[in-house]
mmCIF file of the C-alpha atoms, coordinates in Angstrom:
data_MODEL
# 
_entry.id   MODEL 
# 
loop_
_atom_site.group_PDB 
_atom_site.id 
_atom_site.type_symbol 
_atom_site.label_atom_id 
_atom_site.label_alt_id 
_atom_site.label_comp_id 
_atom_site.label_asym_id 
_atom_site.label_entity_id 
_atom_site.label_seq_id 
_atom_site.pdbx_PDB_ins_code 
_atom_site.Cartn_x 
_atom_site.Cartn_y 
_atom_site.Cartn_z 
_atom_site.occupancy 
_atom_site.B_iso_or_equiv 
_atom_site.pdbx_formal_charge 
_atom_site.auth_seq_id 
_atom_site.auth_comp_id 
_atom_site.auth_asym_id 
_atom_site.auth_atom_id 
_atom_site.pdbx_PDB_model_num 
ATOM 1  C CA . UNK A 1 1  ? -12.970 -10.838 5.053   1.00 0.00 ? 1  UNK A CA 1 
ATOM 2  C CA . UNK A 1 2  ? -12.306 -9.468  1.555   1.00 0.00 ? 2  UNK A CA 1 
ATOM 3  C CA . UNK A 1 3  ? -14.062 -10.886 -1.470  1.00 0.00 ? 3  UNK A CA 1 
ATOM 4  C CA . UNK A 1 4  ? -11.129 -11.573 -3.806  1.00 0.00 ? 4  UNK A CA 1 
ATOM 5  C CA . UNK A 1 5  ? -12.133 -11.010 -7.405  1.00 0.00 ? 5  UNK A CA 1 
ATOM 6  C CA . UNK A 1 6  ? -9.040  -10.819 -9.579  1.00 0.00 ? 6  UNK A CA 1 
ATOM 7  C CA . UNK A 1 7  ? -5.305  -10.916 -10.114 1.00 0.00 ? 7  UNK A CA 1 
ATOM 8  C CA . UNK A 1 8  ? -2.708  -8.307  -10.998 1.00 0.00 ? 8  UNK A CA 1 
ATOM 9  C CA . UNK A 1 9  ? 1.125   -8.504  -11.097 1.00 0.00 ? 9  UNK A CA 1 
ATOM 10 C CA . UNK A 1 10 ? 1.311   -7.496  -7.390  1.00 0.00 ? 10 UNK A CA 1 
ATOM 11 C CA . UNK A 1 11 ? -0.987  -10.372 -6.382  1.00 0.00 ? 11 UNK A CA 1 
ATOM 12 C CA . UNK A 1 12 ? -4.766  -9.967  -6.155  1.00 0.00 ? 12 UNK A CA 1 
ATOM 13 C CA . UNK A 1 13 ? -7.670  -7.549  -6.072  1.00 0.00 ? 13 UNK A CA 1 
ATOM 14 C CA . UNK A 1 14 ? -10.897 -7.323  -4.112  1.00 0.00 ? 14 UNK A CA 1 
ATOM 15 C CA . UNK A 1 15 ? -13.939 -5.088  -3.948  1.00 0.00 ? 15 UNK A CA 1 
ATOM 16 C CA . UNK A 1 16 ? -14.471 -2.659  -1.088  1.00 0.00 ? 16 UNK A CA 1 
ATOM 17 C CA . UNK A 1 17 ? -17.882 -1.973  0.428   1.00 0.00 ? 17 UNK A CA 1 
ATOM 18 C CA . UNK A 1 18 ? -18.548 0.687   -2.224  1.00 0.00 ? 18 UNK A CA 1 
ATOM 19 C CA . UNK A 1 19 ? -17.784 -1.680  -5.103  1.00 0.00 ? 19 UNK A CA 1 
ATOM 20 C CA . UNK A 1 20 ? -14.387 -0.134  -5.911  1.00 0.00 ? 20 UNK A CA 1 
ATOM 21 C CA . UNK A 1 21 ? -11.404 -2.323  -6.734  1.00 0.00 ? 21 UNK A CA 1 
ATOM 22 C CA . UNK A 1 22 ? -8.774  -2.612  -3.989  1.00 0.00 ? 22 UNK A CA 1 
ATOM 23 C CA . UNK A 1 23 ? -5.225  -3.548  -4.962  1.00 0.00 ? 23 UNK A CA 1 
ATOM 24 C CA . UNK A 1 24 ? -3.545  -5.962  -2.545  1.00 0.00 ? 24 UNK A CA 1 
ATOM 25 C CA . UNK A 1 25 ? 0.243   -6.235  -2.698  1.00 0.00 ? 25 UNK A CA 1 
ATOM 26 C CA . UNK A 1 26 ? 1.543   -9.578  -1.438  1.00 0.00 ? 26 UNK A CA 1 
ATOM 27 C CA . UNK A 1 27 ? 5.203   -10.488 -1.749  1.00 0.00 ? 27 UNK A CA 1 
ATOM 28 C CA . UNK A 1 28 ? 7.896   -12.498 -0.001  1.00 0.00 ? 28 UNK A CA 1 
ATOM 29 C CA . UNK A 1 29 ? 11.298  -10.788 0.260   1.00 0.00 ? 29 UNK A CA 1 
ATOM 30 C CA . UNK A 1 30 ? 14.272  -12.251 2.153   1.00 0.00 ? 30 UNK A CA 1 
ATOM 31 C CA . UNK A 1 31 ? 11.974  -14.538 4.112   1.00 0.00 ? 31 UNK A CA 1 
ATOM 32 C CA . UNK A 1 32 ? 9.632   -11.719 5.147   1.00 0.00 ? 32 UNK A CA 1 
ATOM 33 C CA . UNK A 1 33 ? 6.018   -11.786 3.945   1.00 0.00 ? 33 UNK A CA 1 
ATOM 34 C CA . UNK A 1 34 ? 4.591   -8.400  2.954   1.00 0.00 ? 34 UNK A CA 1 
ATOM 35 C CA . UNK A 1 35 ? 0.859   -7.869  2.534   1.00 0.00 ? 35 UNK A CA 1 
ATOM 36 C CA . UNK A 1 36 ? -0.427  -4.335  2.054   1.00 0.00 ? 36 UNK A CA 1 
ATOM 37 C CA . UNK A 1 37 ? -3.587  -2.837  0.644   1.00 0.00 ? 37 UNK A CA 1 
ATOM 38 C CA . UNK A 1 38 ? -2.451  -0.129  -1.736  1.00 0.00 ? 38 UNK A CA 1 
ATOM 39 C CA . UNK A 1 39 ? -4.055  3.292   -1.947  1.00 0.00 ? 39 UNK A CA 1 
ATOM 40 C CA . UNK A 1 40 ? -4.311  3.110   -5.724  1.00 0.00 ? 40 UNK A CA 1 
ATOM 41 C CA . UNK A 1 41 ? -7.342  4.130   -7.765  1.00 0.00 ? 41 UNK A CA 1 
ATOM 42 C CA . UNK A 1 42 ? -6.471  2.032   -10.808 1.00 0.00 ? 42 UNK A CA 1 
ATOM 43 C CA . UNK A 1 43 ? -4.058  -0.600  -12.049 1.00 0.00 ? 43 UNK A CA 1 
ATOM 44 C CA . UNK A 1 44 ? -1.524  1.874   -13.413 1.00 0.00 ? 44 UNK A CA 1 
ATOM 45 C CA . UNK A 1 45 ? -1.235  3.532   -9.969  1.00 0.00 ? 45 UNK A CA 1 
ATOM 46 C CA . UNK A 1 46 ? -0.977  0.080   -8.388  1.00 0.00 ? 46 UNK A CA 1 
ATOM 47 C CA . UNK A 1 47 ? 1.826   -0.848  -10.794 1.00 0.00 ? 47 UNK A CA 1 
ATOM 48 C CA . UNK A 1 48 ? 3.683   2.355   -9.889  1.00 0.00 ? 48 UNK A CA 1 
ATOM 49 C CA . UNK A 1 49 ? 3.383   1.464   -6.179  1.00 0.00 ? 49 UNK A CA 1 
ATOM 50 C CA . UNK A 1 50 ? 4.593   -2.064  -6.967  1.00 0.00 ? 50 UNK A CA 1 
ATOM 51 C CA . UNK A 1 51 ? 7.690   -0.599  -8.659  1.00 0.00 ? 51 UNK A CA 1 
ATOM 52 C CA . UNK A 1 52 ? 8.396   1.530   -5.560  1.00 0.00 ? 52 UNK A CA 1 
ATOM 53 C CA . UNK A 1 53 ? 7.956   -1.507  -3.317  1.00 0.00 ? 53 UNK A CA 1 
ATOM 54 C CA . UNK A 1 54 ? 10.273  -3.656  -5.429  1.00 0.00 ? 54 UNK A CA 1 
ATOM 55 C CA . UNK A 1 55 ? 12.971  -0.961  -5.322  1.00 0.00 ? 55 UNK A CA 1 
ATOM 56 C CA . UNK A 1 56 ? 13.237  -1.279  -1.511  1.00 0.00 ? 56 UNK A CA 1 
ATOM 57 C CA . UNK A 1 57 ? 10.643  -3.527  0.178   1.00 0.00 ? 57 UNK A CA 1 
ATOM 58 C CA . UNK A 1 58 ? 11.891  -2.816  3.704   1.00 0.00 ? 58 UNK A CA 1 
ATOM 59 C CA . UNK A 1 59 ? 11.497  0.951   3.324   1.00 0.00 ? 59 UNK A CA 1 
ATOM 60 C CA . UNK A 1 60 ? 8.249   0.951   1.305   1.00 0.00 ? 60 UNK A CA 1 
ATOM 61 C CA . UNK A 1 61 ? 5.392   3.017   2.742   1.00 0.00 ? 61 UNK A CA 1 
ATOM 62 C CA . UNK A 1 62 ? 1.903   3.524   1.369   1.00 0.00 ? 62 UNK A CA 1 
ATOM 63 C CA . UNK A 1 63 ? 0.895   7.095   0.515   1.00 0.00 ? 63 UNK A CA 1 
ATOM 64 C CA . UNK A 1 64 ? -0.797  7.721   3.867   1.00 0.00 ? 64 UNK A CA 1 
ATOM 65 C CA . UNK A 1 65 ? 2.062   6.095   5.819   1.00 0.00 ? 65 UNK A CA 1 
ATOM 66 C CA . UNK A 1 66 ? 4.563   8.370   4.035   1.00 0.00 ? 66 UNK A CA 1 
ATOM 67 C CA . UNK A 1 67 ? 2.395   11.431  4.735   1.00 0.00 ? 67 UNK A CA 1 
ATOM 68 C CA . UNK A 1 68 ? 2.176   10.580  8.455   1.00 0.00 ? 68 UNK A CA 1 
ATOM 69 C CA . UNK A 1 69 ? 5.924   10.041  8.631   1.00 0.00 ? 69 UNK A CA 1 
ATOM 70 C CA . UNK A 1 70 ? 6.576   13.360  6.869   1.00 0.00 ? 70 UNK A CA 1 
ATOM 71 C CA . UNK A 1 71 ? 4.258   15.300  9.182   1.00 0.00 ? 71 UNK A CA 1 
ATOM 72 C CA . UNK A 1 72 ? 6.338   17.431  11.497  1.00 0.00 ? 72 UNK A CA 1 
ATOM 73 C CA . UNK A 1 73 ? 4.946   17.672  15.017  1.00 0.00 ? 73 UNK A CA 1 
ATOM 74 C CA . UNK A 1 74 ? 4.466   21.202  16.313  1.00 0.00 ? 74 UNK A CA 1 
ATOM 75 C CA . UNK A 1 75 ? 6.623   22.159  19.271  1.00 0.00 ? 75 UNK A CA 1 
ATOM 76 C CA . UNK A 1 76 ? 4.768   22.171  22.553  1.00 0.00 ? 76 UNK A CA 1 
ATOM 77 C CA . UNK A 1 77 ? 4.431   25.497  24.307  1.00 0.00 ? 77 UNK A CA 1 
ATOM 78 C CA . UNK A 1 78 ? 4.477   25.409  28.075  1.00 0.00 ? 78 UNK A CA 1 
ATOM 79 C CA . UNK A 1 79 ? 2.721   28.258  29.794  1.00 0.00 ? 79 UNK A CA 1 
# 
């Protein structure tokens, strides 16, 4: 369970096991609750991610989710 230690405009922050701040985005949009740990290194990156989320909450992906979605699978070769 995270040790919550602060607030930011996206909701709250916690410390990871290495003592780094984690930025937790928690919002309600059209009756749907969103809760995502952002892959931000500082508050300004977290605020940029918050702006992207607020533009289109249903389509928002974290950096790693977007990278996985963009990865093109290699065609399979049958021998």
